[in-house]
LOGUNU-197010 format. One record per residue (C-alpha): z, x, y negated. Coordinates in steps of 0.5 Angstrom, whole numbers, padded with zeros to 4 digits, always signed. Example, Ala and Ser with C-alpha at 12.3 -4.5 7.8 and 13.67 -1.06 7.14 Angstrom:
BEGIN
+0016+0025+0009/+0014+0027+0002/
//
This chain:
BEGIN
+0084+0194-0240/+0078+0189-0241/+0073+0195-0241/+0074+0197-0235/+0074+0191-0231/+0067+0190-0233/+0065+0197-0230/+0066+0194-0223/+0060+0192-0221/+0063+0188-0215/+0065+0180-0217/+0071+0179-0212/+0074+0186-0213/+0073+0185-0221/+0076+0178-0220/+0082+0180-0215/+0084+0186-0221/+0084+0180-0227/+0088+0176-0223/+0093+0181-0221/+0093+0184-0228/+0095+0177-0231/+0100+0175-0226/+0104+0182-0227/+0102+0184-0233/+0109+0182-0235/+0113+0184-0231/+0109+0192-0230/+0110+0192-0238/+0118+0190-0238/+0119+0195-0232/+0115+0202-0236/+0118+0199-0243/+0126+0199-0240/+0124+0207-0238/+0119+0209-0244/+0122+0204-0249/+0115+0205-0253/+0110+0199-0253/+0104+0203-0253/+0106+0208-0248/+0108+0202-0244/+0102+0198-0245/+0098+0204-0242/+0102+0205-0236/+0100+0198-0234/+0093+0200-0234/+0094+0207-0231/+0098+0204-0226/+0091+0198-0226/+0087+0203-0225/+0090+0206-0219/+0091+0200-0216/+0084+0199-0216/+0083+0205-0211/+0088+0201-0206/+0086+0194-0207/+0084+0193-0200/+0091+0193-0198/+0093+0188-0202/+0092+0182-0198/+0096+0176-0202/+0096+0177-0210/+0102+0172-0211/+0107+0175-0206/+0113+0179-0207/+0110+0184-0203/+0105+0186-0209/+0109+0185-0214/+0114+0190-0211/+0108+0195-0210/+0106+0195-0217/+0114+0195-0220/+0114+0202-0215/+0107+0204-0218/+0109+0203-0225/+0116+0205-0225/+0114+0213-0222/+0108+0213-0227/+0113+0211-0233/+0118+0217-0229/+0113+0221-0230/+0111+0220-0237/+0118+0220-0240/+0119+0227-0236/+0113+0230-0239/+0115+0227-0246/+0121+0231-0245/+0118+0237-0243/+0121+0236-0236/+0118+0239-0230/+0119+0237-0223/+0120+0244-0219/+0117+0243-0212/+0120+0247-0206/+0115+0253-0204/+0117+0251-0196/+0119+0244-0194/+0125+0244-0190/+0125+0239-0185/+0129+0235-0181/+0129+0238-0173/+0123+0234-0170/+0128+0230-0165/+0132+0228-0171/+0126+0227-0176/+0122+0223-0171/+0128+0219-0169/+0129+0216-0176/+0121+0215-0176/+0121+0210-0171/+0127+0207-0172/+0124+0205-0178/+0118+0203-0176/+0123+0198-0171/+0127+0196-0176/+0121+0195-0182/+0121+0187-0182/+0128+0186-0181/+0133+0184-0187/+0137+0190-0185/+0132+0196-0187/+0133+0192-0194/+0140+0193-0193/+0139+0201-0192/+0134+0202-0197/+0138+0199-0203/+0144+0204-0202/+0139+0210-0202/+0137+0213-0209/+0132+0208-0212/+0126+0213-0212/+0128+0215-0205/+0127+0207-0203/+0120+0207-0207/+0117+0213-0203/+0120+0210-0196/+0117+0204-0198/+0110+0206-0200/+0109+0210-0193/+0113+0206-0188/+0112+0199-0191/+0105+0199-0195/+0103+0204-0189/+0100+0210-0194/+0099+0216-0192/+0101+0222-0196/+0095+0224-0200/+0095+0217-0203/+0102+0217-0205/+0101+0222-0209/+0095+0219-0212/+0098+0214-0214/+0105+0216-0216/+0101+0223-0219/+0105+0228-0216/+0103+0233-0211/+0103+0232-0204/+0108+0238-0203/+0113+0233-0208/+0111+0227-0203/+0113+0230-0197/+0119+0233-0200/+0122+0226-0202/+0120+0223-0196/+0125+0228-0192/+0131+0227-0198/+0129+0220-0196/+0130+0220-0189/+0136+0225-0190/+0139+0221-0194/+0137+0215-0190/+0140+0217-0183/+0147+0220-0187/+0148+0212-0189/+0146+0210-0182/+0151+0214-0179/+0156+0213-0184/+0156+0206-0181/+0156+0208-0174/+0148+0207-0172/+0147+0211-0166/+0140+0212-0166/+0139+0214-0158/+0141+0207-0156/+0137+0204-0161/+0130+0207-0159/
//
């Protein structure tokens, strides 16, 4: 990690990454180790997460906040799952064609997410869906990452990101409907 940090010429960027690493190294390692159960591989994942974070460092304004910690844990968790799947020989199959919700429904869900983004209500719904789906929606709508950025960050294809977003929105829609939320009246 020190070698990587020394290659960064911008002092401000280097010090920001160092502070992030020292602040969250333990949390990232514990997250990786809980999935991989391997000390060395977990350390590699933590380093990979810091390297990937360096490309999106401008999106972090406050280092010591829950938002930054959550962002790092999401990155580490997804990198760990990818490493675990590679170790076990599991290959994610991608859909050739992404089945999307009809535009009117998809747009309504996205607009509703944007409206609810800062409220505690969205957290309640995100906790009810599959954690990787909640992660992908968090990266897309809360951190406002583009599909390409998410793809690079999570080490999956852009198509896979789109599929996961679609599935996550579909799950979220089902939960909202179950709780009786009418999109037409909320937008």
